[in-house]
C-alpha positions as CSV (number, residue, x, y, z in Angstrom):
1,M,-1.8,-8.4,-20.0
2,P,-5.2,-10.0,-19.7
3,E,-7.5,-8.3,-17.3
4,K,-8.2,-10.0,-14.0
5,I,-11.5,-9.4,-12.2
6,V,-11.3,-9.3,-8.5
7,R,-14.4,-9.2,-6.2
8,A,-14.2,-8.1,-2.6
9,R,-16.6,-7.5,0.2
10,L,-15.9,-4.0,1.6
11,D,-16.3,-3.2,5.3
12,D,-17.4,0.3,6.4
13,E,-13.8,1.6,6.5
14,S,-13.0,0.3,3.0
15,R,-16.3,1.6,1.6
16,L,-15.6,5.1,3.0
17,A,-12.1,5.0,1.6
18,L,-13.4,4.0,-1.8
19,R,-16.0,6.7,-1.8
20,M,-13.3,9.3,-0.9
21,L,-11.1,8.2,-3.9
22,V,-14.1,8.2,-6.3
23,R,-14.9,11.7,-5.2
24,T,-11.5,12.8,-6.6
25,G,-12.7,11.8,-10.0
26,M,-11.4,8.2,-10.2
27,T,-13.7,5.4,-11.3
28,E,-14.1,2.6,-8.7
29,S,-11.7,0.4,-10.8
30,E,-9.1,3.2,-10.9
31,A,-9.4,3.8,-7.2
32,V,-8.9,0.1,-6.3
33,R,-6.0,-0.3,-8.7
34,T,-4.3,2.9,-7.3
35,A,-4.9,1.8,-3.7
36,L,-3.3,-1.6,-4.4
37,V,-0.3,-0.2,-6.1
38,E,0.2,2.4,-3.3
39,A,-0.2,-0.2,-0.6
40,A,2.4,-2.5,-2.3
41,A,4.8,0.4,-2.7
42,A,4.4,1.4,1.0
43,R,5.0,-2.2,2.1
44,G,8.1,-2.3,0.0
45,T,9.4,0.9,1.5
46,D,8.7,-0.4,5.0
47,A,10.6,-3.6,4.3
48,A,13.6,-1.7,2.9
49,L,13.6,0.6,5.9
50,R,13.3,-2.4,8.3
51,A,16.2,-4.1,6.6
52,E,18.4,-1.0,6.8
53,C,17.6,-0.6,10.5
54,E,18.5,-4.2,11.1
55,R,21.8,-3.8,9.2
56,M,22.7,-0.7,11.2
57,M,21.8,-2.3,14.5
58,A,24.1,-5.3,13.7
59,N,27.0,-2.8,13.4
60,P,28.3,-1.8,16.9
61,D,29.7,1.4,15.4
62,Q,26.2,2.5,14.3
63,V,24.6,1.9,17.7
64,A,24.7,4.7,20.3
């Protein structure tokens, strides 16, 4: 897959987070790629959990 270059202006919180990840031995590029993948996975997990809760709440036998 062709590489895509992304530019971003970092705020203080993002800059500190990037610095923390780089201190673990990652390059800046590795840190950004890892953070993006982890954030997407977390959102996917949140969405799945939300959908499961909605499904259960729609079933009167599941609601206390």
